[in-house]
N, C-alpha and C positions, 0 to 999 in steps of 0.2 A: 575798706578805705579808714585813709587819717584824717581824726578830727582836727580842723583846723583852728585856733584859737589865737586870737590876737591880744597879747599883755600891753594896758595901755596906762597912761597916768597923766591927772591934768597939771602936772608942777615937774619938772626934775628936781633930782636929789632925793626921790622917794622909796630909791633901791627897786626900781622895775627890769631893769635888767640881770642886775642880780637874782632877784626873784625868779624871771622866765628862764634862765642860765639854772637855775638851782632845781626846780620841777622835773626840764627837760631830762637832765641828769639821772636824777633820783628814779625818772618812770625809764630811762634807759638799765637803769640798774638792778629794776626787777622787769626787764626783760623783752620793752616795748620799744617797737624801733619807733627812731624821734628825731626829728631834723627841727631845730632851731634856726629859725631865718632873721637876720640882721635885714629889718623895715627901715631904719632910721639912717637915710640916708645922710643925713649931715653928721652926726656924732660916728655913727660906727663903730661900734667898740664892743661888738659882742665876744669878736675871736678872743681879744684881750680879756674881757672876761672868764671866758671859757679854756683859756691858757692853751690858744693853738694857734695866736698871731704869725707862728714861725711857720705852722705848715702851710698857710694859703698859697694856693697855685690861680686859680680862679674864683671870680664873683658872682655875682648873679647877672648882671652886666654884661659878662664876657657870654653868659648864657642865651641874652634874649639878643645878644650880637651876632650871633654864631660862633663865635671863636670857639664854644667848649658847649658839649653835652651836658643837662644837667645833672646826674649825675658825676660828674667828671669835677664839678665844681664842689660837691659837698667833701667836708673836712672830716674824718673819722677821730675821735677823739681818742685819746691814747689811753686812756682811760676804762672807758665806757665804750664798748664796742658797737653798742646799739645807738652812740649817741653822734650826730653827723651834725655838722656848721655849715649855713649857707650864708656867708657876708654881703654885704653889700658895695657899693661901686667903692673900692679901694682903688681901681683900675683906670676909672673914671666918673670921680666925683661932680663935675661941674654937668654930665647927662641929664637930662628930663628921661622920668622913667613913669609909664603911663600905669593906672591900676591893673587896668587890663594884659599889661606886660608881663607884672609880677605873679599875677593867678594864674595866666596861661602856664608859667613855672612852676609852680606849687601844684597844679592840680595833675602836670604830666607825672610827678612825683609822688602822688596823695597813695593811689593805689598799695604802693611797697612800705609804705609805711602806717604804724598806729596812732600817731602824734606827731604835727606840726604846729610849732611855737611860734609866734612870728611880734617880734619887738618891734615896740612902735615909736616914734618919734614922741615926746611927750606933747602936749597942748593939744589942740584941733585944728591945726592948723592942713597946707595940703597931704605934706606927708602921713597924717593921722588919716586921712581919709585913703588914701593906697593903699595902706596896710591894710584897714576895717575893711574894705572892698573882698579882701582875699579870702574872711574868713568865716565862721559857721559860729562860732562861740568867743566870747569876750568876759577875759579880765584887766581888772580896773586894781591897779596897785596905790593904796594912798597912807600916809599917817594919820592918827588920830588927832592931830591938830587943825584947827579951825582954816587955815588958809588952805590947806592941803584938802581938806573934806570940801570944800567950795570949790575948789578947781575940779576935785572928781567928782562932785555932784554936775557940773557944766560938761562933763567929758560923758557921764553915763547916760542924762538928758539928749544929747547927740546918737550915740550907741542904739540905743532903744528906737531909735530913729531908723535903722537899718533891720529892726526884726531879727534880731539873730536868734538861734536855737537857746544861748543859755548866756546868762550875765551875771557875774558876782565880782564881788568884793573880796580882797587880799588887804589888811593893816597892816604894812609892814612900821618895823622901828618901836613897838611900843615896851614902856618903862612898867615891867610889872610892878615894884614898889608904888608907881606914881596911881595904876590902874587901882591897888589895892587903897591907897589913900584919897579916891576920888577924887583926882586932880586930872584926872584925862577921861575922855568919851568913854564910857563901855561900851562893848561890840552890841547890846541891845540896841543901846542909844544912835550908836551909828548905821545901824541898819535902817532906825527910822528914821533918820535925816536925808539917808541916801536911798532909801524906799528900795534896797535892793541887799538881797542875801551879802552875807558874810562866809566865804568859804577857808578862810586863812587868816590866822592868828601869829605874825612873826616877833619873837623880843628884841629889844635893841640891845644886843649882844657882840662883843668883839667877833665870839668863833664863828657866830653866820657870816660874816664878809671875807671869806678865806679869799676871796680871787681868782684860783685857778681849779676851782672845783672836786680839791681831791681830801675833802672832808664836807658830807653832808649834813647840817644840823636836823637832830630828830622833829622840829619844827617844819621843815620842808616835807620830811617823809609824811607827815601826816596830811600837810596840805596835797603832795602829789595824790597818796591814794582817795583822798577827796573828788579831786578832779578827776581818776580814774573811775571812781564807784559813785560817784554821785553824794556822797555823803557829806556832813556838816561837821563834824568832829571839828573842836579847835582845841589847838594847843595850849597849855595852861600856864601863860606866861607867868603867872604869880605864884607860883609851886613854889621855888627857889625864897621866897622873900615871904611865905607860912613860916609858923611854928615861932620856934625861939631863937633857932642860928639864923631863922628868914627875917626876924623884927631885928638880929643884930647886923645884915646886908642890909638892910633898908636904912637902918639909923649911918652905919660905914659910906653908904652911896651916897646918901644926899649930904654928906659933911664933905664929899669927895671934891 
């Protein structure tokens, strides 16, 4: 039976969809059968992030309204044979879709998969509750900046009312040079602020946002392993800025 994990964020622009797609791809690469479900019925861009937008025939509204079976709406990723994308309402963006309807579709698919990641709209509006109602676990994606952390705290407060099996934080876009110079909140400080464990640190690097999942950054490999095993190992975002050459990189980056 699949673990159903909603990936949420307090605000847009923190990289939530990219994080969800890369975790899903890495677990599929490791042999897990994974669905990446787009529950953001407003922006619905998971298929673009996964690089499969040209392969979409049906979406979840087609399943709900009986135009196809749930399996027919799954798009198999061309690079990762165990990864399947379930898109949201491309066919009928104006339709109201209930939480119960989405949950029924995912519950129908769950016995045949190991993980279902549900990409959730940012914030805590109706779309957020529709996505969370289908899940058993949650990841909250934030950046180490005060505005994003405040919004993440609000999302976490609401998520705790759902009594999920697990709830953890992924801190994205972390500049290792600023972390070393103590110009960013440390992971320990963020855990204290949010009163929630961190299961992943992701660096602010160009390579981490490839766009079509052709390359999976090592930080996502660490994060995916944590999610699969329950470990809390964090990727070292400061490593490239340590030592003599690291100090040179820090100076150069600061002057860019």
